[in-house]
N, C-alpha and C positions, 0 to 999 in steps of 0.2 A: 430603595435598596441598592447598593455598592457594583460596580461593574467589576467583575472578575479579571474580564481579559479584553483589550481594546479589538480585537478582532474576532471576538465572541468564539473563539476554539474555530475558525473555519478561515479558509482561504479564498473568500469568492469576491471579495474586495466590494466595486458597486455594481455586482453583476445581476441583482434581481435574485429572484428564486434559481435553485438550482437542482436538478432530478436528484430523485431517491435510487441507492443502491442498497441492496442485500446484503448483510454481513454472512460471510460463508462459515464462519464458527457458529454463531449465536441465533442468525435468521433473523435479524434485526434492522428495522428500515432508517437508514442513514443518508443525512444528505452527502451527495458525492464528494463536494469539494471539503466536508467536515473528516471523511473517510480516508483510512490510510490504504492505498495502494500497492500490492506486491504485483511484480511481473516477474515472471518465469518462464526460462524457452524450454523446452522438453524436444527432442531429438525424436523421431518417430523410428532409427535402425539403432539397433542393439550396440553399443559402445565400442565394444571388442571387436565385430564388424566391420563399425566404421571407422574403425582408427585403419586397420588394413587398406580398405577400400579408398582411406584418405590420400594414404600414401601413394597410391597409385594415380590421384587426382583426382577422385569424385569430387562431387559436391551433394551437400544435404542441406534441404529446407529444418528450417525449425517451426516449431509448433508454441506460437505465443498463449502462453496463460495469465489471466489477470483475476487476480483476486482481490477484491475489498473486505478491510474491519473495520469493524467499531474501535473505537480509540480504547473502551475498556477492553475488548479481545488483543486488540494489537500490543497491547501492555502486557496484558496474562500471556502472551507468546513471544515476547521478548524483542518484538518487532520496533516498539519505540521505547525508548530509553526512559525511565524517570530523573528527571532533572536535577543537579542540584539546588537546596534552598535559597540560595544566592543569585542564581540565575532564572528561578520562577518567579522571585518577584522582586523586577525591576520597574522602575517607574517610566511612566512615556515619556 
């Protein structure tokens, strides 16, 4: 059977087995190097209050939220774009 991608759709290189993560959208188990990671930063302070306090010299820490999506959910939510046919079918 022909191989579709040289990397197998993963970014692990020669690291061996990678840990599994759960997709936020559908809940499926996906290898961590194959999943798409989305990092968001959220402030615990309301933005209008933070704007006033920041002008007075206050500093706020941000809370980091990491989400993992499987490929099908990432395409559905437009995190990953569908590439053109010419760029998909390149020879190695």
